[in-house]
C-alpha positions, 0 to 999 in steps of 0.5 A: 282617522287611524294611522293603518298599521299592517304587520307580517308578525301578528301571530308570529314570535319573531325572535331577532339579534336586534331590539327593535326601536322606531326611530326618525332621528335621521329625518329630524336631524336632516330637518335640524340642519335646514334650520341653521340661519345659512338656509335663510333663503332656502324654501325649507327653512320655515317648514323645517323650523316647525318641524323640529319644533314639534318633534322635540314635544316628543322625545321618543321620535328621537330617542327610539319607542318598540311600542308599536300602538305609539305609532297611532297615538303620534299619528298625525306628527309621524305623517308629517314627519315622512310626507317628505319621503311620500310626495304627494305627486306620487303617492297614486303611482308608487307602492310605497310603506314605511316599515319596520325591518324585519318586521315587515310591519307597515304603517304608512302607505301610499295611495296607491298601496292603499287601494292594493291592500282594499282589493286584496279583501278583509282575509287577506294575510300581509304575508311575505312568500317563503318566510323561514323565521331562521333565515329572518335571524341570519338575515340581521346578523350579516347586516350586524356583520357588515355595520359593526365589524365591516364584514360584507356577507352577501345574503341578499334574496329577493322577498315577495309578496302575492296579493289578490286583487278581488276587482280581477279575481287574480293574484298579482306578485311584488318584489320588495326592495328596501331602502336601509338609510333610515336605521343605526345598529349599536351593541349592548353590553351583553353582545359578545365580540365576532373574531375572525375565528367566529366569522369563519364558524359562522360561514361554514354553518348557515344552517346551525342556527343555534351557533348564530344565536350563541355568537348574536343573543337575541337583543344583543344589539339596539336598531333604531330607525325605520325602513322604506319598502318600495314594491314593484309588480312582477306579475308578467316575470313571474308568469314567465317564470311559472311557464319555464319552470311548468315546461322545464318539468317532465311532461304530465297529464296536468301541464296544459293546465299549468300552462293555461292558468299561467296564461290567463293570468298573464293576459288577465282573461279568467276563461281564456283557452289554451291548448297544442298539438304536435304535427308531422309536417314531412308531407307538407309538400303535398298539402297533408299533416299529421297529428301526432299527438294533441290536445287541441281545443280545435282538433275534433280527433283527427289524425291527418289532415288535409291542408286546404280542406282544414286552413286557409291558404294564409294560415297554411303558408304563415303557420306550416311553411314561414312558422309565423305567429297569427293572430285573429282577433275577429272569429266571426269576421274570419269565418265570413272570409275564409268561406267557412272552412273546417278550422273557422267552423272549429272556432265557431262551435268552440265559442272562440271569439279571437285566438292566438296561434304560435308554431313551434317548429323543431330543428330536429325533425319534422315536427310542428307544435302549434300552441293555442291561445284563446278568448270567447270574446272578439278583440280580446286577443290581438295583434297588441296584445300578441306582442306580450309573448315574445318574452315567452315564446323562446321559452315555449322553443327551448321546452318543444326542443327538450320535449322532442330529445326526451321524446326521442330519447323515450322512443330509443329506450323502447327500441332498446328495450324491444329490439336491440336491448342490453340486459341491465344485468351486464348494462354496466360493462357496455358503458365501461366499454363507450367509456373507455372507447370515448376516451380513446378517441379524445386522446386521438389514439389511431388505434382507438377501437371498441373492445369486444365484451365478454364474461368468462367463468358465466354458469349457464341455465336453459330452459324452454316451454315448447307448444307441442304438436305445433307443426301438425296444428298449423298445417291443419289449419291450413288445411281446413281453410283452404278446404273451405277456400276451394269448395267456395269456388266450386260453389260459385262455378256450378252456381255459374254453370246453372246461369251459363253451361259453358264448358269451362267452368266445368273444366275449371271446376274438376282443376279445382277438385283435384287440387281439393282432393290433393289437399284433403290428402295431407299438405306437401310442402308448396301446396298452398303457395301452388293453389293461391297461385292457381286461384288468382292466375286462373280462377280469379279473372273468370270470377269477375265475368261472373259477377257481370252476368246477373245480380245472383252470380254477383252476390254469390261471388261477393260471398266468396269474397267475403270469406277472404282475408281483406290483406292476405286475399285468403280463407284466414280463420283456422289459422287466424283462430290457431295463430291467435291462440300461440300468441296468447300462451306465448304472451302469457308465458314471455310476462310470467318469466319476465315478472320471475325474473325480476325476483330471481335477480335478488338471488345473485345480478345475472344476465339473461335473455328470452325468446317467443317461438312456438312457446318461450325458452331463454337462457340465463348466465351467472357468475363473478365478471357478469358483477360488480355489485356482489360476490358470487359464491357457488351457493346462489347457482344452486338457488337458481336452479331451484328457482328455475325448477320452480318457475318452469312448475308455475309456467306448465299451470300458466299453460294449462289452466290457460287452455280453457280460454285459447281457441286451439287446445294448445299444451306445453312441453317443458325443458331443463338443460343442466351444464356443471362446467362454466363458459365464456360468452361474448357479446356478437357485433355483427349480431347483437346478441351473446353468443357462447365463446370457444370452441368447446362450449360450442357443443353446448350450443348444439345439444341446446339447439337439438335436444328437444327432438331427442327420444329415448334410448332404445325406443321412438318416445320423445324425451319432451311430452306435455304434463312432464318436465325433462331435465337433461345432463350428462353428469351424476352429481348434477342428477343427485343435486336435482333429486333434493330440488324434486323432493322438496317440490314433491312435499309442496305436492306440485311434482310426482313421479320420477323416471331416470331415462338415457337418452339416444346419441345425438349427432356429435352428443352422447352420454345425455341422461335425463330426469323425467317429472310428472307436473301435478297441476294446479286447477286453480289459476289464482291460488298460490302454488308459487314458492318465495325466493325466501322459501327457496333460499331457506330450502338451499 
């Protein structure tokens, strides 16, 4: 039988600074030692004499050879030489091979190693994990530095083999340990002398393989000897590491699958199932738990579980109260003992024979993560192999804590974004203030205070797209709903009169009809509340009596109640249609301008805030103090003003084209307020928002609040009207600027006729003027009507 030779680099031209020669001189020297007569009585003496005689017949085994075919040629004697290093009694236990260092060429194996390679299959390549040829070259160089120059460089790193086992259909992982006691290194005549400066240069240039090859040219040193390679099964350790790595990464859709694959390897159960659920156990004292997230193999989309209906008392106590792991080794037996609770039925439905449940209690909140590891077969998971998880459970615990912290950060970020958001353009200033405050606390300053956030010399831009006639439309919807509700109430009372002639029905009907007349005349403040209070106080108790008269009247009353909204207990049809229309329009406009804002930030970083009312309004502030990223120039302000006008036109089109999808026909009226003087804005800590700072700047805020109600001077006509954009200004130079922008958009057939108007004096404000320009709507909603930022900048 020929010696088995397995080489990692069969197809790789492995280059090394060492010329490799296989030699057994060190083993020979040991045999020769025992041939001396002083060891005449030693058990090795006669065997050593025989071995020396045999080896002397083949000088290349001592002098060394690089022709690997000689390994098979001299197989018998080489096996004899190495047998002392491979005791037969350990051959079925140790995973060991004789090897040529750096090449992973192996030529003698223990029986166990041979079996592992046989079970790997004929297609398995004996490949070391993450092999890097340059790194192997440098590793050989560091060995030379240590062996020849006595300069030790620590480049030790573990090598691993991932070897499949066809008998179990799993891949096992082995760490390699090398024994280098049987080797010798000598320099050739071509080996450069390594100086201290060379060593310093090499230590600073690990990634520059050319420098290493210059100082240690290929084959410039002679290696003689061989190595011993021992493999250790580290599959369990690798699984734990893999689990840790997968859990440390951000949670994704494949995390559960990766964890399942890890645990399948860990338990060598190919069809192992893994799931998890996150429970809120804050109400566990009441016997209820809420399912917050679930990729469970047991739950059926439940969002809340009553514990004593779902689990047995033992599981409730151990898992939810004591947070101890539980193993059910025989699910069928558990089903019989538990009386067939819902949990045991789910085990049966999922064809689970045994299961381990691992509760992970979060220390920061009332969440409990329940990890499920299940097998289709009874007793395959049991109280004994549950102990294997002792090293993994702390990893689960750490991951659960980290994920909980990350989830809380996500919730915090969501709150910041939707409730108390700080615009990204100015967030740097808040971080700066927070850092200054924390440093003051660290320096133990007695008067440490959080500083005010103020941005000086910024130019404001204000705009709004207001739903016109919203108050009238809302009142009309309320009127229609109340009319329907009152008429329905009259119908109930009239039907009751036919079955039971009581004067009270006529009296109540009169009062309801009186309210109906008042509603049809016109709604006044407080009418709705008064009517609903009357119905609740005087009518509904009578309705309860009417329901008891007969089945026919019961149905009449139920028909009335069926008209009412479940939560509000009023007819809520027209109002719902109206409010849905307002919400849809607001959402559409808000999302549109938010997206446009992302483009506008490219012009120059600026502060932006947007509000939903009956329509959308927004503030925008630009100036040098807002940002540290770019140098401010008035050109950026002009760009944003043109962008604002263009965006206002586009929002008009969005609202116009949405009309066909709304239950109520809503129109918007657009307004832009021009303010040429810089002002200051300050973050109000109590209101958690920015506001203008300084008495003079208050005038700007007054104008914003009152301008949309302004009339054209000498008339009763409102400035803002659907189909037109109003641009309010106080200085003529602003008008000239905006007329240029309008002319440009007219050339794009987006704006039409222009009016120059004077406005009536507002309370505390006079001298305002306005440009009002017609909007030319684009009937094709999806057609391109917008201009790019580059086009706007080019125009400026």
